[in-house]
N, C-alpha and C positions, 0 to 999 in steps of 0.2 A: 492286406497288411498294413500299408502307409498309412490309408485312411482312417485306420483306429488310433493312429498315433495322437499324441497330444503336442499342442505348439511348442513345448519344451523339447519333445522328442525330435520334432521336425528341425529345430535349430542344432539340436548335437548331432543328429545322423547325417542331414543334409547341409545346412547352409554354412553351419562353421567349416565343415571339410571343404565345402566349396572355395569358402574365402581362403583357406589354407593353400589349397590347390592353385589359386590365382596367385599366391605368391605374399599375402597378408600375414604380418606377424601377430600372431592371438595375442600375444602378451603386450605389445608395445603399439599395434596399430589398430586393433579389435576391442573396441569398450563395451563391454557386455552387462555386467554388473558391478559397474563404477558409479561415482557421484555424478558424473558427467551425463550418465544416461538418464537421471532424474531431472527432467525439465524443470517442473513445477512442483510447489509443495501441496496443490489441491485447495481450492478456495475455502474460504472461511464461512460457515452458515451458522448463522446467529440463532439460538433455539432458547429465548427467554433469556435468563442469566448464563446459559451453558452454549456451547457451540461444537459442531462437528465439521472437520474439513472433507471437501468432496475427492474424488479420485484424482492423484496426480497424474502427469503426463510423464510416460516414461519410455525412451526410444528403445527397442529392443536390440538395436547394433548403431553404434556410431563408429565410423572409420576415420582415423587420422593419419595424415600424412605430414613430414616435415613439422609437427607441433601444431597443425592446424585442423580442427575437424573439417572433413570434406564430403562426406555422404552418411545417410542415415539408411537403415534396411529394416523393413518391417516384417515379421514372420506371422503366419497364419496357418490355422489347420490345413490338412491336405483335401479335407471336404470343401474346401473355399476354392475360390479361382486363384491363379497365380497372381493376379493383379488386386486382390481383396483388401490387402494392407496400403494400396498406393494412396489413396486419398488422407490415411492417417501419416503415412511416410511424407507427404507434401507438407501436412501442417509443421510437421516437426522440422523440415528442412528450412521451411519457410522462418521458424522462430530461431533457428541456428545460423540463418543466411548462406546456406548450401546450395549449389546447383544440381547435386546428383541427390536421387531419392530411388530406393528399391523395394520392392514388394516380393515375397515369395512365399510358397505352399510346399516347397520341399521338391517340386517338378521342376521349375525353371525361376528365373528372376524376370520382372516386369522393371524396366529401367525408364525414369524419367532424367532427361539430361536437358537443362537449360542452356548447355552450349552448342546445342544443335550440331553436335560432331559428326552425326550419321544422316544429317538431313531432316529427321523428324524428331520430335521431342519426347517420344515416347515409343519402344520396341521391346520385345521380348527377347531375352538372352538366356541359352543354353546353361544349365546348371555348371557344366563345365568351362564356361565360355565367360566368367565374370572377369571383367578388367582389373589388370594389376594395379599396384599403388602408383608404378611409374607412369600407366597410361592415364590415369584418373588425373594424377598432379600435372601432367602436359595440358590435358584439357583445362582443368582449373587455372592454370596460368594464363592460358589464351583467353578465356571468359575474364578474368580479374584485370588483366593487362599489366601481368606482371612479366616486363620484356628486357629485363636485364638482370645479369648476375647478382647485381648490389641491392636492387630492389627484392629478388628473394632472399637474399640474407638477412635483410631486415626484418622482413614480414615474418619470418620463418623462426626468428629467434625465440627460445622458451620463455615461459612465463616464469614469475617466481614459484618456487615450489614448496609449498607450505609443510612443515614436518610433520603436522596431524593429519595429512592429506588432503585438507581443505579444497574445494575446487570453487573460483568465481562461479557466478551463477550464468546461466546459459545467455541473457541479454547482455552481461558485463563483459562475457566473451567477446560476443559480436561488437559491442563498442569499444573495447580495446583493439581488437583486428582491424576494425574500420578504421580506427585514428590512425595506428601504427603505419596502415597501408598507405592512408593520405600523406603523412609525413615523409613515408619512403619515396612516393611520388612526385614530392616537391610541394605541396600544399603547405603554406605557412599560417594559414588562418582557419582555424576547425573549432566547431560548437558541438557540442553534446549536450542533448537534453534529457535528463533523467528526473524522474519525480522523485519528491522528498521521501527519506528513507530506503532509496534502492542501492545505496553505496557507492555515491560518487566518489568519496574519496578513496575507496579499494579500486575502483576503476582507474583513478588517477595514477594511484602507485604503480599498478601494473603496466600502464602505459609507459609511464616514466622508467621503470626498471628495465624494460624491453628497449626501449630507445636509447637508455645508460649504457646497459650492459652489451648493446650490440656497438657500441662507440660512436653513436651516430649524434647524440647529445650528449655534451660531457659536463656541462654547468648548467644546473636548472634552478629557476626560482618559482617557487609555488606562492601564489599570493592569496591572501583572504583578507576580511575586513574585521575579524573578531578573534580576540585571543583564545577563546575556548576553541575555536576551529583549529586553529595551530598547534594546541595542546594536544588536541582529541588525535589530529594527524600524527604527530611525533612519536606519542607513547602508543598509539594504536597502528592503523595499517603502515605508516611509515617507517616505523620503527626497525625495520629491517635493513635499513641504510646504514644504520648504527653510526660509527664516528665520521662518516663521510657526510652527515648532515648538521645543520646547523640552523637554531633560530635567530633570526635577526632583533636584538632587543635594545634598547635604551639607546637608539641611534647611533649604535657600535657597528663598523663593518669589519669584518674578518673574511680574507680572501683565500683561505687555504681549504676552505670546504668546496663540496661538488653540488650539494643539495641544499638550496636555503629555502627556510620557511619565512615568510614576512607578513606582516600588515602593511595595507596601502599607507595607513596613517604613519606606521614605523619608518616609513623611506620617503614621506614628504612632510610640509609643515607649510607655516604661513610666511616663512622667510627664506630666502635662497639658502642660508646656512643648513636649515632645517631639511633640504631636499637631499639627503645622504645617497639616493640612489646615484646621484651623479658621481659618487665616488668610487663606483664600478666604471669601467669603461663601456662603450656603446654595444660592443661585440663580447663583452664577459660572459652575456647567459647566451646559449644557443636554444633554449626551450623555457618559455614561460607559460605557466599553468594557471589560470585565473579560476579560482573557486567562486561559487555565486556570481557570476560574470554579468548578471541582471542590474546588479546595484552599480556604485560609483564608477565603473569604467564603462559603463554602456553610454554614456553621453561623451560627445566630442569635446565639449567644452568644460568637462570636469578635469580637476587638478589631478586626479587619480590617473586620468588617462593620459598623463605627461609621462607616467612610469612606462607605460606601453608604447607610447611614441618615441621615448627615449631608446628602449630596447627593441626597436622595430625591424632590425635585422633578425632576430629570434623567432622561431615557431611560436606562435599564440595559440593555445588551446583553451578554449571557454568551457564552463561546466556552470550549469543551471537546471534546476527544476521549473524555472519561469522565466524564458526569454522576454525580454521588453522589448515591445513594438509599440512607438507612439510615433507621431510627426516629427517628434524633435529628438527622441531616443531609440537607437535600435541595434540589438545584437547581432542580426542577421545582415545589417549593412557593413558591419565591422568584420565577422568572421565568415559570413556565408551560411547558406541553408546548412542545418544540422546534418553531420554525416550520419547519425542515428538518434532516436528519439525511443524513451520507453515511458509509458504514460502512468498515471495513476490509475486508470481504468484496466490498464494491462496488469498492473503490481496487484489490485484487487482479485483480479479473475485469477490469476496465477498463484494467489496465495501468500505472495511476499508481503503485501501490502494489507493493513486492517481495513475492513468495510465499515461502515459508518451507518447510522440513522439520524433523522433531523428532526428535533421537537421545535416546531415553530410555535412562537408565542406571541399573540397579537394582544398589547397593551391598549385599552381602551383610549388613553390620551393620545398613544401614538398613532391609532387609526384614525380618530375622530379630531384630534386636537384639542388645544386648551386654551381659553380667553379668560384672563382675570375679571373679576367682578369689577365694577366702577370703583376705584379709591382702594383697591386691595392692596395691603403691605406686604412686604416682604419679611424675612426675619428679623432684618435690621431696622424696621420701621420705615424703609423707602417704599413709596407707591411703584408698583408694578406697571411697567410700561403696557399701554393697551394695545395689544396686537393679538392676533392669532398665534401661536406657537406650535411645532408640530416636532417629531421624532428628531430632526435634524438640529433643533435647537436644544433639545433636551440633554443636559450636563455640559453642554458646550456655552451657552448663553444663558441658560434657565435651568435651574435645578430643582425639582421635585422632590423633596425627600421621601415621601410616601411611595415613588417611584422606585428608587434605589432599594428600600426596604422589602418591596413586591418581589423584585428580581431577585435578591438574598434570599428571599423565604423560598422561592421556587426551586431556586439551585439546592437550597439546604433539604428540602423536600425530596427533590430526587435522590441526592446522595442517601438519605436516610432510608430510601427503598433499594438502592441498588448497591450500595457499601460506602459507608461513612470516611473510607481511607482511599477512595478511588482518587487518584491524583488528577486535579482539575486547573484549568486555567481559564479565569475571566478576563476577556479584553475590554478594557474601557476607553473613554473617549480620552481622557489625559490623566497626568497624576491627581490631580484634586478628585476626580471620580474614582481613580482605583483606591483611593485611601479613604473616601465615604463608602465605598462597596467593601473594602475590610472591615469597617466599624460596623456595618451592617450585618455582614455575613459572621463576625464573631458574636453580636448578640444573638441570631439566630442558632448558633451553635456554641453557646455559653459554656457547657459543661465539657465539651472536648478542648474548648479555648482557655478554660482554666487549668486543665491538666498540663497542657503544653502551648504555650504561646505562640509555638511555631506551627500550630495547625493551620493557621491562616497567615499569609504574610504578602505584604506589598512587594513585589519585585519590580523596580523601576530604576531608571537610569541615576536618578538624584538621591537612592536611598543605600547608603553603605551597608545597612545591616540586611535588607534585603538581597542585595546582589551578592552578599557572602553566602547565602542560601542557595543561590541558583545550582551550585554542584551539587547538593543534595536532593535538590528538587528533582533534578534528573536522573539521579542515580537510583535505579532500580530497587536497589536494596536498603535504601534509606526511608526510613518511615515519615519522616518531616521534611520540608512542608508537605502539607497534603494540598491546600488551596492556595493558589497564587493568584493575585489581582495584579492587573499590568495595563499600560497602554501599548507602548511597541517595544520593548526589550525582549519580549518572548516571541514576537513575530516570526523571527527567522533565526537560523544557526544554532538552534537548541535542540540536541537530541534527546526529547522526552519519551522515551520507550514505552514508559507505563501510564502516560496520557490518557485517560478513559473518558474524560469530558471536557469540551470545550465551550465554553459561553461567550456568546457575541452580543456585546452590549455597547457596540460602538458603530456608527454609520460608515462602513466600509465600501467605497467606490472601486478601488483599484483592484483590479484582477488579479494582478502581482502580488499584492499584499495578501488577498484573499486565498490566493494558491498557498501562500506561503504559511498562513494561519492553519488552514486545514491540515497541511502537512505537518503541523506539530501531532497530530494523533494518530498518523497513519501507520505509525512502526508496531509491529507485533515484538512482543516477549511473553512466550508461552510459560516459562518458568515462573513468571511472577502474575501469571493469570489476564495477561493482557492480549486480546485476541480482535476486539473490535472496539469500536468508540462512538460517543454520541455527541453531536453537535445541537446545543441549544440555542436557538436564534430568537433574541428579544428585539431585533432592530430590522428583520426582514432582508438582512444580508444573503442568505442563502437563495435570493433569487438570481444569484450570479452563476449557481449550478447550471440554470437554464442556458446561458449564454454559450454559444459554440466555442467560445476562446477557452473556456474553463479547463477542458482537456482535449483541445483539437490543436492541429498543427499551427504554429506561430506564423503569421502572415506579415511579409514587409510593407510597413506602411510609412516608411520614414520618408520625409520630404526635406532635403536640406536647404536651407534658408539662404538666402542672399547674405552675402559678407555684411553688409551694414544692417541686418537684422540679427543679431547674436540671440540665440536663446538663453536662457536664464540658465546660470550654472546649476546642473544635476545635483553635482555635490553638494553645494550651498543648500538647494531644495532639501536633500537628504538629511543634512545635519539640522536644519530647521525641523525635520521629521514632518514636514507638511509639503504638500503640493498641490497647487491651485486646480490642477486638472485631475490628479488622480486620488486626492485624499491623502491620509497620513502613509508613508510608505516604508521608513526605517529610521531607526534612532541609532546613531553611533555608538560604538562600545565606550563604556566608561564616561559618556558625556551625560549631563543631566538632560532629560526631556523637557525642552523648554515650552513653558505655558504661553500660549498666545495673549496678547496684551489687551485683552477687553474683560471687562467686570461682568460677574456672573451675579445673576438674580436669583436668589435662593427663596422658596417658599415651602411652608408646611402646612399641614392640614386641609391638602387638596385629595380627595378620595380617588384612589387609582385601583383599578381592577383588571384582570385578565378577561380579554372580552371572547378568544375562542383559542384553542389550542388543538394542532394537528401533529402527528407523529408521520414521517415520511421515510421511507425504506428504499434501498438500490434495487433496481430491475437487473436483469442477467446483462445488460448492454452498459450496466454501470450509470444509469441515469436515475434520478430521484421519480419515484411514481407518485403523480400529481392526482390521480382519483383517489376514491377508497379503497383501502387494502381488499376489501370484501369483492367490490367490482373488479378490481385487477385480477384477483385470483380467478373468479368467476370467469371471466372472459378467456384467462390462460388456459382454465381447464376445458372449456368448450371447445378451444382450439384443438387441445390434445386429445380428447374424447368427444366423439360426435353425438354420444348417446351413453345413457345411465348405462344399457347392455354392454356396450364397446368397454366402459370403465371396469365393469364388473367382470367382463373376462380377462381384461388385461391384470386385474387385481389378484384373481383365483388362481390365473397362470403361473404368477410368482411365488418361487418356493421360499423366499424371503422377502416379505413385504418392505422392510428398511430399503432393500435396492431400489423398488420403486419410487419410495420415498424421495431417497437422495436424488434420483434421476430427475424428479420433478423439482425439486430444490435447485438443481443445477441449471435448469431451465428457466430460473429465476422467480418461481413460485414460491412465496413465505410462507408456507403451510404451518409453521410451528407459530410465525408471528398472527397469523390469522386465527389460530387456536386460542392464542390468547385474548384475542378480541372477541370471538364469538363465543367459544366456552372451553374452558380448560378440562372439563370432564369427558368431552368427546374425543374418541379414537379419531385417528387422520382419516380412516375410513369413513365415518360419520360424516367426518366434515365436510368430505369431499362430496359425498352424497348430497348433504344437505345445500352446501352452498352452491354448488354446481348444477344440481338435476332437482332441486326443492323437494327432496326425500324428508320425512320427518326422523329425527336423529334419537339414536339410542346412547346414553352414557356408557361409558365403559365397563361400571360396575353392574349395569343392567345386563349387558351382554354376558359378563362372567356368571352373573346369577342363573341367568337362563341356560348357560351350558351345565351349571351344577346341579341343576333340576332334571336334568335329563339323565339317562342311564350309561351314558358315553364312559365313566369311570369303572364300571363292574367288572370289565375282561382285566383288569390289572390287579394286582397283589396290592396289599394295604400300603405298604411303605410307598410304592409307585404312585397309587392315588393321593398320598400325602404330597409328594414332590408336585404332582400336575394340578392340585388345589393350590398349593403355594405359589407356582405359576400364574395360575389364574388372577389370584390376589395381587402379584405383580404386575399383570396387566391391567388391573382393575385401576392400581394406584399411578402407573407409570405409561402404559400404553404397549403397543406390539413390538416396536423396535428393542425395547429391553429385554423381551423374552426369546429372541432368536439366537441368542449365543450361549454357549455353555458357560461363561462367565458367570451368568447368573446364578449358578450353584456356588460359588464362593461367597455369596451375600448370605445375610440371615433372612430366614430361618433355616435355610438350606446347610451352612455350614456346620450348623449344630447337629445335623443328620448325617453328616460323615464327609468324606471327600469328593469332590466331583467326579473322580473316577469311580469310587464306592457306589455313588448316586445313579452314576449311569449303568454301572453292572445291574443294578435291580430291574432294568427294562431288558436285559440280557446282552446287549451291545451298544455301542456308541450309535451304529446304524439304526437301530430299532428306537433307542431315545430320541433321535431327529425325526424319524418317522411318527413318533407319540405327539412330537411338538407340531409339527406339520398337520396332524389329524386333529390336534387341538385346535389349531388356526381354522381349518375348514368347519369346525363346529361353531367357533365364534362368529363366523361370518354365513353361516349357513342361513340365516334368516335376516329380514331386515326389518324395520319398526313398521307396526301396523298402526 
């Protein structure tokens, strides 16, 4: 009897009662159908202009003791082994940073125990011998080194509980708990690395909340370097601190608050009188949280670092997406190794961050260089210096107007095909280049620009009108501005949730800056149609994706110089928005972006063309595919299916073909993208047969017509035949995935025939309808092209 039970029945009849019998509170300690159980959202798979999410990861049971997740339990049918769910349980336990994982089929439990409490890492536990909450907690404490009542009190303090039931995501929970645990154990310098768009501010809030409410940290300073970051924190994630919180403004110090938000620049200045942080006693704050800590405070020579040195008795927690590691600047040297890292690759795989594709554009003058003809004049009538110019010169020392127009036209052509109102950021060399790009884009989009001049705006540090529109640009509900040209102002600290296109038309060498720029597009906002984004690279900047440092573990390379060899001030370099080693890195808020003091030569009438263009996609490992999409897909399919015969057997065995298609996509095979390259009229079945096994393909309509010519429909009544013929037409238009759900009956022409329930009854029952669809699919794939 047990072997006929579903997985849900096994949970209800055996696993849940076993947990209760062991002393687990089902309502407070056993999470079964809660937000906590859904670990991921499912990776976004792009299909042309549409997208579909992969299968989210969801744990069957998460066991919680003293406000901390402690174990995961995976259930399986009784026809499978007791340990059948262990690998899945171990994956979830690793994600949640848990030492205990269990699998059960209702007969017993398979236990995986990293604490090695019983000598072995795995053992089978009888159904009536599952460990109690107290037993697991004691094992957990030994494993984590929680060796005092005070440490236990701190790490077990509850999170802030949101009224709407919202839960921090799994990686945020791990980051919060590891940080709080480190503080409780006396660690005073802590680094968290989390990709842009993964909720660093929420994580910081919960860390502060737990330590504040536990009474461990009573006065906290949250440091940032942009007003927008402070405002977003105060009105967003930090709003629950209420009247206990204040932003330090206009160099005014008030000491009655407990949570302080401040700009580096608001606490320091050029003269001693401006260093208002000294109005606080050195021991005033016992916790300092540094947002975007890779910037000003990373250098020991920075004036901003003086703030941290002044409050050196406090615990310092640094947050960044891009830890900075150079010979002279190091986050790790100051904070130590990260206590937790969550990368862009993980965020994309989990479905919390948007995937992207890259359009690499090679412009002939960039690739081949340009040399003026003898005696050639610039637009001012001066002789152009005779030398070879390349992409690093363009728009910095030499302006070729036709190059600017070419980039503007390519950007505009892309938007005309994909959406004229897709939020776009164009990163330029400097303010002058950003202004010329604005003009070129305006001319390419004259109609929309005439309707509303905010359609295209230059948003740079020197332009008050543009900066005033920054909030509107990042507001998902605001239609304008659509296209923003900039040089540095939008590289970081801007939460552009709906940015769908990032254009790189500046030579970027700094990995830190590159990561920050890519982060402008990684947020997902499904409500406003943002699920993925495109990077248009006009300067070969995306070569940095191939650098292991792009999404890898930061490595310490800091080499302290002798005292007499003082490194140049990082803060000064950042305020100049230029670093000789790493290129342009940052522009301070509210300040003008200083132009480098050299003369630009500007020429017109030089012919410029696109030499070649290539689209690159992400594979399953989060790396850009460097070979052709066709070759990449063929190789992947041949690894999955050794022969055409094996593929056909697998395809025919699947009752729902879209399940197999999704499985292949989750392995990184971009079937829908390939379909757009090879032939949109092909079914995915024919695409695979053609690309992987060199079979001549049939178009979907050809397959549908072949079925219509057979006598297959005669066994059904007239109305049922009309429905099946309509479904065949839908298949011919859209493909197999669209016809495998009853939802298709809510569309035209079916909704004119009756309700889905009425139409299904024409086949006798829902079961009979689904069988008819299955038979229809069998007929569709009963033959191959000849």
